[in-house]
N, C-alpha and C positions, 0 to 999 in steps of 0.2 A: 679321763685321760690324764696320765702323769705329766708333770711338768719336765722339759728338757732344758730349762733355763740353766742349770748349774753344768750340765753337760756342754751346753753353748758357751758358757763362760769359761770353763776350764780349756776347751780345745779351740777357742776363738784365735789364739795366736798363730794356730796352723795356718790361717788364711795369709798372714804375713810371711810365713815361711815358704809357702808355695808360690807367692808373688816374688819373693826375693830370689827363689830358686831358678826362675826363668829370666832374671835381669843380667845384664852385663857387668863384669867385675869393676869396669873402670868408671862408672858413673857415681862419683862419690856423692855428690849433693842428693841426686835422686834416691841412692840406696839409704842415705841417713834419713831422708824424708819419710820413705816407705817404712823404714824401721820405726821411726816415732809413731807415724800414724797407726801401724799395727798395733800398738799398745793401747790405742784409744778404744779399740772395740771391746777388749776385756774390761776396760775402765767403765765403758757405758753399760755392759752386762752387770759389772760389780755394783754400780749405783742403782740399777733397776732391782737387783736382789736385795740390796739394803733398804731401799724405799718400800719394797714390797713385803718385808719381813714384818710380821706381827709381834711386838714385844710382848704383850699379854698372853701369848700362847708358848707354854713350856715345851711342847712337842718339837721334835725335829721337823723343820719345814723345807719345802721344795724337794720332797724325797723322790729319788729315782732308784728303783730296784728291779734288776732283771736278772733271771737266771744266766750264769756265765760259765762256770766250770763245775762238771759233775764227775766223780771218780769213786772207786771203792776200795777199802782197805779192810781186810777181814780182822775180826777180833778187837774192834775199836768201837767207840761210842756210836750210836745211831745204827747199829747193825753193820758198820763198815761203810755205810752209804753217806758220802759227803757232797755237799753243794757249796760253792762260793758264789756269791751273787755280786753283780756290779751295783754296789751301794754309795749313793751320794745324798747328801743332806746338810743342812746347816742348822746351828742353834745361836744364841745370842752372841757368844764369843767368836765363832768361826765365821759369821757373816761380817763382823767388823775386821777379822783378819784378812778376809778376801778383799774387802775394800781397801784396807792398808797396802796389801800386796799390789794391787792394781795402781794405786796412786804412786807409790814408790817406784814401781816398774816404769811408769810413764815418765816420772821425772828424771829417772836414772837413764832412760833412752834419750832424753834431751841432753844430759850430761855427756852422752857418748858422742858429742860433736867433737870432743877432744880425741877420739881415736883416730890414729894417723893413717892406718893401712888395713888392708883386707876387710873391708866395711861389710862385704856381702857375708863372709863366714861369721863375723862377729855378730851381726844382728840376727842371723838364723840360730846361733847358739843362745844369744840373748833370750830370743822368743821360745825357744825349748825349755829353758830355765824358768821362765815365767809360767809355762804350762805345769811344770813340776811343782812349783810353789803353790799355784792355784789348786792343783789336784790335792796336794797334801792336806789343804784346810777343808776342801769339799768332801773328802772321802769319810764314809761311815763304816768302813771295812779295813781290816788290817792289812790284808794283801794289797789293796789298792793304795793304801797308806804307804807301804813299802816300796811299791812300784814307782809312785811319784816322787818319794823321797830319793830313790836312787837316780831318778831322771834328774834331779837337781844336782847330783854330784858330777855327773859327766860333763855338762856345758860349763860348770863353775871351774872345773880342773883346767879345761882348754882356755877359757876366758882369762884366768890367772896367768897361765904358763905361756900363752901367746901374746897377749897384749898387756902385760904388766911391766914392771920396771927391772931393775939390774938383776936381782936375785929371784926372778919370777918362777924359775923351774923348780928351786927349792921350795918356795912357798906353796907351789902348786902340788908337789909331791907329798909335802907334809900334810896339806890338806887332804890330800887322797888317802893317805895311809891312816891318819887319825880317824877319819870319817868312815873309811872302809871298815876299819876294825869295829867301830860303833855300829855299823850296819850289820856286820856279821852277828854281833851279839843280839842286836834287836831282831833279826831274822829267826835266830834260834829261840828266843822267847816267844814270837808269833806262832812258830811252828808247834811248840810245846802247847801253848794255849788251845791251839786249833785241835790238836790231838786228843786233848783232855776233855774239850767242851764241844766240839763238832760244829763250832761257828766261829767266823771272824767278823760278825757284825757287832758294832760298839755296844749297841743296846743288849743284844742277845748274850754278849759276854759279860756285860756288867750285871744283868739279872742272874745269870748262871753263878756268877762268882759271889753274890750277895746272898746265896742260900745259907741255911743255918750251918754252923761249923760241923755238926754230926753228920750232916748230908755230904758234905764236902769231903770229910774224912773217908767215908765209905767208897768215894770215887777217886781216893789217894791224891787228894788235893788238900793236904793238911796245912797246918799253920807254917811249918818250916818250909814246905813246898812254895807256898805263896810268897813267903818272906824272901826266899831265893831268888824268885821271879822278879820281885820288886826291886832287890838290889841290882839284878842284872839290868833291869830297864833304866834305873838311875844312872848306872855307869854308861850304858849306850847313849842316852839322852844327854848326860853330863858332859860328854864330848862336844855335842852339838851347841850346848847352852852359853859357853862353857863353864865347867866348874873347876876351880883350882884343885889339883894341879894338871888337869887335862886340857889346858888352855894354850899351850905354847904354840901351837899350829896356827891359831887365830891371830896372834901378834904378827906373825910373818904375812899372813893374807892381807891384814889391814894396811900394812906398810907397802908391800909389793904389788898388790892388785891395782888395777886402774880404777879412779875414783867412782866411776859409774857402777862397777861391780862391787865396790866396797860399800856403796850406798845400800845395794841389795842385801849384801852379806850381812851387814851390820843391822840393817833395818828390818830385815825379813828372815834370812836364812837362820840366825841365831835364835829366833823366835820359836822355830820348829821345835827346839828343845824344850823351851819353856810350855809350849802347848803340850807336848808329849808327855811331860811330867804331870800336867793337869789332867789331861784326857786318860792317859793309861795308869799312871802311878796313883793318883787319888781317885780316879773314876773305877779302876779294877781292884785295887788293894787298899780300901780307905782306913781299916784298922791296922794293917801292918804299916801304912804311911804314918799313922798316928804314933806308933810305937817309936818310930825313928824320927819323929818331928823335930826333936831337939838338936839331933845331929845335923839335919838338913838346915835347920836355922843357923847353926854353928857354922856350916859350910858357907851359908849365904854371908854371914858376918865376916868370915875369912876372906871371902871373894871381895866384899865391899872395902874392907880395910887394906888388903894386899893390892887390890888395883889401884887404890887412892895414894897410898904410900909410894908405889913404884912410878905412877904418873907424875908425882910431884917433882922427881929427879930427871925427868926426860927433858931432851933438849930439841927434839924433833916432834912437831905438833901432831903428826900422823900416829906416833907411839904413845903421845899423851892421850890421843882419843882411843886408840886400841885398848890401853890399860883402863881407860875410863869405861869402856864397854864392859870389860871383866868386873869392875866395880858395880856398874849399874845392874848387871845380871844378878849380883848378890840381892839386890833389892827384891826382884822376883821370887827367889828362893826364900827370903825372909817372909814375904807375903803368903806364900803357899804353905810353909811350915806353920804359920799360925793357926791354920785350919779353922778359922772363923771368917764371917762375911766380910768384915772390914779389911782384912789382911789379903783375901783372896781377891777381893775387887782391887785393891791396890797393887797386887801382882799383875792383874789383867790391864790395869791402867798404865802400869810400868812398861808392859810388852808394847802397847800402842804408842806411848809417850817416847820412849827410848827409840822406836822404830822411826819416828817423825824427827826427832833431834839429831840422832846420829846421822840420818840421811842429809839433813841440812848442814851439819858441820863438815861432813865428808865432801858434799858438793862444794862448799866453800874452800876447802883444801885444795880440791881439784882445780877450782877457778885460779886460786892463788898461785899454785905451782905450775900452771899453764903459762902465766905471765912472768914469774920470777926464776922457776926452774929450781926452787927450793921450797922445803917446809920446815926448815930449821928456824926456831924462835928468834935466835940471836942474829939471824939475817933479815928479819922482817920488821924491825922496829919503825915506828912512825908510819905506818900504812895508812892511818886516818887522814893524813893531810894529802895524800895523793888518790887514794880510793875510799872516800868517807862513806859511801853507801855499802861497799863490801864490809868495810870495818864495822859499821853499824849492824849488819846482818851477822857478822862473826860475834859480836858482843850479845846481840839478843839470843843466839844460840848457846853462848857459854852461860848466860843468866839462866835460860831454861834448864841446861844440863845440872847446874848446881841447885836447881829447886826453887827459884824465886816465885813468890806468890803471884798469882795471876797467869801462871803458865803451867803447861801439863805437867812439868816434871815435880811441880810442888804437890799437886793432887795425888799422884801415884806414891810418892814417898811418905806423904803424911798418912795415908790410909794404910800402907804396908806396915809402918812402924806403929800405928795405933792398934792394928791387929796383933803385932808381936807383943807390945807392951801389955796387952790383956793377958797373954799366956805365958810369957817369959820376960818379965820386966828387966832383970838384971843383963840378960843377953841383949835385949833391946837397947838398954842404956850404953852398953859398949858400942853396939852398932851405930849409935848417933854420932860417935867420933868420925865415922866415914863421911857423914853429911858435911861436917866442918871441913874435913880435908879435901872434899871435892870443891868446895868454894875456894880453898886455897890454891889448888893445883889449876883450876880453870881460870881464875882471875889472873894468876901468875902468867899463864901462857897467853891468854888473850889480850891483856894489857900490855904484855911485853911485844906483841905484835903489832898493836894499833897505836900505842903512844910512845912518847919519847922522841929521840932525834931520829929523823928520817935518813935511813940508809941511802947512800949514793946510788946503789944499783936500783932503787925504787923510784928515784926522782922523775924518770921518763915515763912512768907507768900512767896509763889512762883507766878511768872508770869503765867497767864492762857495759855493753849496750843493755837496754832494758831487756830485751829478749833473752840475754845470758844469764841475768839474775832473777828472772821470773819464777824458776823453780825455788829459789830461796824465798821469794814473796810468798808462794802459795804454802810452802811448809811452815812458814813463820805464822801465818794466818791461822792454819790448822793447830799449830801448838798454843797460840793464844785463845782460840775459840775453846780448845778442852780445858784450858786453864782458867778461863773466865766462866764457861758454862759446862761444867762436867757432866751435867745431866744429859748432855748429848750422847755420851758413852754409858753412863751409869743406867739410864732408863732401859737400854737394850741388853745390857749385861747382867743387871740384877737378878732377873728370874732365872736365868740359866745358872748363876752362882747359887741361888737359893735352892734350885733343884738338886745341884751337886751336894750341897751342905745336908739338905734333907735326906738324900740317899745314904749318906754316911752317918747320919743321927747326930751331927753336930749342931750346936746352937748358933743361929744366925743373929 
């Protein structure tokens, strides 16, 4: 009997949606409690999946495959008979991303305590968003991936536009337009792949596209055709990552969306782009990816330096963190472009590490904004004297972001640059300037907020209760755990990355 664990994991937030649907709109405390508790069920399933995963097995695990859609188109592969299956499964990377998604979602639900109105609609959309994110990482099928990908767009649009700040509508529509165009390109690529190969299963597509060039040429899937599909994929996923200059929408979202949604957006949704580049770009078109690896690494360095330079001159801490996300996603591109074991592992570590660090920092921004009504660095000096615990967590988050040894950021940056130095040493040397700039803008912002003369507007502030900064404690513990004991991730990621490298013939 096939396991249904992944289906239970992906759709478990529906339980919370159904319960909320029958609750009265006016019970604020009860609605928030149910919304938070509803995220614990997928978290439990994600932990069970992670614990039950066998690191020594390179095959897709917890597989679910059922006939789903059958149709016929004459004159195309397979005699025109097409079947699309319901395919779920996990490998070493996706089982980690599912756990990351569940953890960040639960902590973001805790941060949703600052939502002021319409709690029922908020949490129903929040849980729908969680279904989409979990489905994206559990899918083993292009159509399922696309459906879940689209599911993430709809609730995110409303969560930004309804519960955000002053320019929330502009931020929401900017998000929808950019991501909608990216989705359209992605759908076109998926349809073309399906029409050419007759399958949407990841493993089937990878096997088909790894056939000898002469065989693919006979099927009109030549070098130029594959190269064009890869470029289209990179543009579509580059919007989500984001890659400069496709990043402007993300800055608006990070500033205008409520902190709980920014925790999810920065911590999880941006990582869908990185996962897509890894799974579809390298997985389906390895040789074509190798041909443009230099340009991808160059884009990564541009992301890294551009984000760091612009973050340095910002006066709003939200914008500092927004540009910091642009910069740190450059490290993911650098690691992927190295196409070796160290770099790839660094990229995947960065996906997880940045997910935790950005969630921590945006949680703290929300906590500070809730008490002070501002996120301007110049208005928050001397916070350490009135809120020492909050200031301490802020300093820890900043040190993790700049890559201090002993924290997760150091491990990911070290391995990503190690991989790039092996392949493109000059470009890697230029990229290291971004690490220096990161230390400069992070310390400038964090020290400017925590030390110095305490602003009069802050003198009456009180330290948050334990329950309020518990999410920060959990995120900090995970960041330190990965930094001190990186094997907690590398043991489960290594075999998956080795398999990807072996499939493309690279040296690990």
